VEXSEVO-212584 format. One line per 10 residues: for each residue x, y, z of C-alpha. Coordinates in pm, 1 decimal, decimal comma. Layout:
X Y Z; ... $
//
This chain:
9100,6 -1381,9 7157,6; 9407,8 -1158,7 7158,0; 9554,7 -1109,7 6812,6; 9859,5 -952,2 6653,8; 9747,0 -706,9 6388,4; 10026,1 -731,4 6132,4; 9908,0 -452,9 5900,3; 9808,3 -110,6 6031,1; 9928,5 238,0 5938,6; 10103,5 525,6 6109,3 $
10056,8 852,7 5921,3; 10212,7 1181,0 6029,6; 10195,0 1521,5 5868,0; 10563,2 1502,4 5782,9; 10506,4 1170,2 5606,9; 10219,5 1319,8 5405,6; 10437,2 1612,9 5302,6; 10719,8 1380,2 5200,3; 10483,3 1164,8 4995,3; 10338,5 1472,2 4826,4 $
10686,1 1593,2 4733,9; 10768,9 1251,7 4589,5; 10461,3 1268,6 4365,8; 10547,0 1623,9 4257,1; 10893,2 1506,8 4157,3; 10763,0 1206,3 3967,3; 10478,9 1389,8 3790,7; 10570,7 1759,9 3766,6; 10348,6 1801,2 3460,2; 10038,7 1677,2 3646,1 $
10066,4 1861,8 3974,5; 9700,6 1965,8 3994,9; 9567,3 1618,2 3919,7; 9792,8 1461,1 4181,1; 9696,0 1720,3 4443,6; 9323,5 1667,0 4384,0; 9352,8 1289,7 4408,1; 9557,3 1319,0 4727,3; 9301,6 1554,6 4881,0; 9023,4 1306,7 4803,3 $
9226,6 1031,6 4970,0; 9325,1 1215,1 5287,4; 9066,1 1490,8 5317,4; 9122,7 1835,0 5465,3; 8983,2 1726,7 5802,0; 9240,2 1449,2 5836,0; 9527,3 1678,1 5740,2; 9408,9 1935,1 5992,5; 9392,1 1663,3 6257,5; 9749,1 1558,2 6177,1 $
9861,8 1919,3 6218,0; 9728,3 1923,5 6572,9; 9824,6 1583,1 6710,2; 10159,0 1466,6 6850,5; 10315,4 1124,0 6819,4; 10251,8 1077,9 7191,2; 9881,7 1147,4 7142,0; 9863,2 911,8 6844,2; 10032,2 641,2 7051,5; 9783,6 692,1 7335,2 $
9491,2 661,5 7093,3; 9634,9 344,0 6948,3; 9693,8 186,9 7287,8; 9336,4 260,3 7394,3; 9205,0 111,6 7069,9; 9425,2 -196,7 7098,2; 9325,0 -258,9 7458,7; 8955,4 -221,4 7372,1; 8983,6 -464,5 7079,6; 9205,1 -738,2 7216,6 $
9506,6 -650,8 7004,3; 9823,4 -769,6 7172,9; 10065,2 -602,2 6931,7; 10038,8 -404,7 6610,2; 10279,8 -373,5 6318,8; 10276,8 -27,9 6159,8; 10348,5 72,0 5800,9; 10467,1 424,4 5712,9; 10376,2 606,4 5390,9; 10716,4 764,2 5327,5 $
11083,1 722,5 5399,6; 11068,6 953,2 5705,3; 11161,5 668,8 5935,2; 11247,7 889,6 6231,3; 10874,0 929,2 6293,5; 10828,2 552,4 6296,6; 11131,1 504,1 6522,3; 11005,1 759,0 6772,9; 10649,2 624,4 6764,3; 10751,0 262,8 6824,3 $
10978,5 371,5 7110,5; 10672,2 499,9 7296,7; 10540,5 143,4 7342,6; 10801,1 -104,2 7217,3; 10624,1 -399,7 7380,1; 10304,5 -322,4 7181,2; 10420,8 -142,0 6863,1; 10651,2 -254,0 6582,8; 10731,7 -68,4 6263,8; 10820,7 -123,1 5900,7 $
11075,9 61,9 5692,3; 10988,3 232,5 5365,7; 11262,8 343,9 5126,1; 11177,5 616,1 4877,3; 11417,3 472,2 4617,4; 11460,0 99,9 4683,2; 11673,1 52,3 4370,2; 11933,0 308,0 4481,9; 12286,2 187,3 4545,7; 12265,2 289,8 4911,5 $
11926,9 124,2 4974,3; 12075,4 -184,5 5146,1; 12273,1 36,5 5384,0; 11966,4 249,0 5461,0; 11768,3 -66,0 5535,1; 12045,5 -193,7 5761,5; 12036,0 129,4 5960,6; 11656,8 115,8 5982,7; 11670,4 -232,5 6134,2; 11983,3 -208,3 6348,8 $
11952,3 151,4 6467,9; 11576,4 214,9 6452,1; 11469,8 -140,2 6544,2; 11224,9 -172,1 6255,1; 11105,9 -522,8 6174,5; 11020,1 -532,0 5804,2; 11041,0 -356,4 5468,5; 10739,0 -232,2 5271,4; 10768,8 -218,0 4894,0; 10498,9 -76,9 4668,1 $
10592,5 -134,3 4300,5; 10300,9 51,3 4140,3; 10364,3 353,9 4363,0; 10743,7 346,3 4351,8; 10757,4 256,7 3981,9; 10974,5 -51,9 3974,1; 10938,0 -412,3 3869,2; 11000,4 -639,8 4164,0; 11221,6 -871,5 3956,9; 11449,6 -586,0 3849,0 $
11804,6 -696,8 3929,6; 11878,6 -355,4 4081,1; 11660,5 -466,9 4375,4; 11853,4 -787,7 4436,5; 12110,3 -634,0 4676,0; 11821,0 -498,7 4882,4; 11658,0 -841,5 4893,8; 11988,3 -995,1 4997,1; 12021,1 -740,8 5277,9; 11667,2 -811,3 5402,8 $
11751,3 -1180,2 5401,4; 12069,4 -1123,5 5601,3; 11875,6 -910,5 5850,8; 11610,4 -1185,0 5880,6; 11322,4 -945,0 5817,4; 11024,9 -998,2 5586,3; 10936,1 -781,4 5288,5; 10570,4 -695,4 5235,8; 10468,6 -607,3 4880,9; 10150,7 -423,2 4789,1 $
10040,2 -552,6 4451,8; 9701,3 -509,7 4289,1; 9460,9 -219,8 4313,8; 9528,7 70,6 4545,9; 9384,8 385,7 4700,6; 9714,6 566,9 4640,0; 9667,7 904,6 4466,8; 9868,6 789,7 4164,2; 9975,9 437,7 4071,6; 10104,6 263,7 3760,2 $
9942,3 -75,5 3724,7; 10212,8 -195,8 3487,2; 10407,5 -285,2 3802,2; 10130,8 -446,0 4003,2; 10126,3 -814,5 3901,9; 10259,3 -1042,5 4179,1; 10366,6 -1309,2 3928,3; 10675,5 -1094,4 3878,8; 10786,1 -1225,4 4220,7; 10841,9 -1579,0 4095,1 $
11209,1 -1528,1 4009,8; 11274,6 -1348,8 4339,8; 11112,6 -1629,9 4536,7; 11334,8 -1881,1 4358,1; 11657,3 -1685,0 4399,0; 11599,8 -1588,2 4763,6; 11438,2 -1897,2 4919,2; 11533,0 -1788,1 5272,2; 11370,5 -1445,1 5237,0; 11019,3 -1425,5 5378,9 $
10787,4 -1230,5 5148,3; 10430,4 -1124,6 5225,4; 10172,2 -1026,3 4965,1; 9930,9 -780,5 5125,0; 9550,7 -796,5 5097,4; 9550,2 -1146,1 4941,1; 9703,4 -982,9 4632,0; 9438,6 -705,0 4614,3; 9266,9 -829,5 4299,9; 9541,0 -1066,7 4190,5 $
9425,4 -1358,0 4406,3; 9463,0 -1606,3 4121,4; 9822,3 -1492,5 4072,5; 9920,2 -1520,1 4438,6; 9761,1 -1864,4 4445,0; 9987,6 -1963,4 4155,6; 10288,2 -1830,5 4346,5; 10208,2 -2083,5 4617,5; 10319,3 -2357,8 4377,1; 10654,2 -2486,4 4508,8 $
10735,2 -2161,4 4692,1; 10748,6 -2193,2 5069,4; 10877,5 -1842,6 5142,3; 10569,9 -1643,0 5041,6; 10287,9 -1551,7 5280,8; 9954,0 -1376,5 5236,0; 9816,8 -1110,0 5464,7; 9442,4 -1078,2 5511,3; 9431,3 -705,0 5582,0; 9157,6 -460,8 5495,6 $
8802,3 -486,3 5369,6; 8924,2 -687,4 5071,0; 8667,8 -501,1 4863,6; 8893,7 -558,4 4563,7; 8666,6 -861,8 4522,8; 8394,3 -626,3 4397,4; 8606,5 -550,2 4089,9; 8676,0 -908,2 3984,9; 8463,3 -1125,7 3754,1; 8417,6 -1396,7 4017,5 $
8336,3 -1171,8 4315,8; 8425,5 -1453,4 4551,6; 8295,8 -1441,4 4908,7; 8566,1 -1362,2 5162,3; 8507,6 -1703,2 5320,2; 8610,8 -1866,9 4993,2; 8922,9 -1649,7 4972,1; 9032,2 -1765,4 5317,5; 8945,0 -2127,7 5239,1; 9147,2 -2141,0 4917,5 $
9436,6 -1948,8 5073,3; 9463,6 -2202,8 5354,3; 9427,3 -2495,6 5113,7; 9714,3 -2367,4 4899,0; 9939,5 -2196,2 5152,1; 9841,6 -2377,2 5474,2; 9759,9 -2190,3 5793,8; 10134,1 -2142,6 5853,8; 10161,6 -1875,0 5585,0; 9850,4 -1661,4 5638,2 $
9890,3 -1343,4 5847,5; 9602,9 -1147,4 5999,3; 9568,8 -768,9 5960,0; 9303,1 -496,4 5944,1; 9473,5 -214,4 5749,6; 9353,9 31,3 6016,0; 9432,0 402,4 6000,0; 9308,0 585,0 6308,7; 9166,1 918,1 6199,2; 8876,1 1151,8 6285,2 $
8554,6 952,9 6272,8; 8730,6 622,9 6211,5; 8886,9 424,7 6492,5; 9020,6 72,3 6499,4; 8856,3 -148,4 6236,2; 8691,5 -381,0 6485,7; 8427,5 -494,2 6233,6; 8701,0 -627,4 6003,7; 8871,4 -799,1 6295,4; 8551,9 -969,0 6408,9 $
8453,0 -1069,4 6055,6; 8789,8 -1228,8 5988,8; 8804,6 -1404,2 6325,1; 8460,4 -1547,8 6251,9; 8576,9 -1672,2 5912,1; 8893,8 -1825,7 6056,9; 8693,7 -2003,1 6326,6; 8464,3 -2141,9 6057,5; 8749,2 -2299,1 5860,3; 8805,9 -2673,3 5890,4 $
9137,5 -2629,8 6067,5; 9252,3 -2692,8 6422,2; 9249,3 -2438,0 6703,0; 9627,6 -2429,0 6680,8; 9612,7 -2344,2 6311,0; 9361,4 -2069,5 6381,1; 9602,6 -1924,3 6636,3; 9879,8 -1925,7 6376,5; 9674,3 -1708,2 6141,6; 9558,8 -1464,4 6407,5 $
9878,5 -1437,2 6609,6; 10145,3 -1704,4 6577,8; 10268,9 -1639,6 6224,3; 10310,1 -1267,7 6290,7; 10497,5 -1344,9 6611,0; 10736,3 -1572,1 6419,8; 10792,2 -1328,0 6132,9; 10831,5 -1007,0 6333,9; 10922,3 -1096,4 6691,1; 11105,5 -1428,0 6667,4 $
11477,2 -1471,7 6719,9; 11707,3 -1323,3 6455,6 $
//
């Protein structure tokens, strides 16, 4: 079965450098600690690989991996606001690749204009927000103009809540229940909570109450379950998500980063397809989760 993978990552050396500079600015008193955590995350081998690979070579690797794994299209997330890299990467295979925007300061007065340029000029298809990394509360009114702009552009916003591999994060900003007001005030804005809430599954389930504009993405190993009291099987996570959200608001993804020694996350893809096929839903509903919902959110008419 061909799928649309709605959550993978493009990382370039320039993006890594930008992210590192952002951390240095935020935490100048803890430079060494931040650097060590970042090195554990990326590894010297990966950084060396990034130094020696071009966007064209990355695109070729991705296309080979997608063809080998039955991935029709992939939606890429950047790790910094260097959107020129994402623009140029997507342009290498626009019928297979799509990209998200990331804004280093989403509460800034010019953030809506920067998002507009990213969508209209760079042809990006969504906005990634990461409250615990970017240090904002998602119901902060300073973000409302940005949400209004995303709504007018008819693009979704994906939030990463919950636990994270990021070198530094502030978990005071990581509870998805803070979205409730935003969901009420912007009912026509499609919002996606990544990784089933990444440890806040109960909270994203509660957000499904009376809110039709929130979706869940399935991406990654979902090993956040190992750090919860219940330690629910992934099959139960999918089952409850579909019961609460319906198949129309679940979006498949693998959270793949292609890097030395780690290609496309085919094991995650096959595991999740197996779980979806085992759900008591129709073949059409299965197709929505694995392809159709992503097509509507990212590639439908605007």
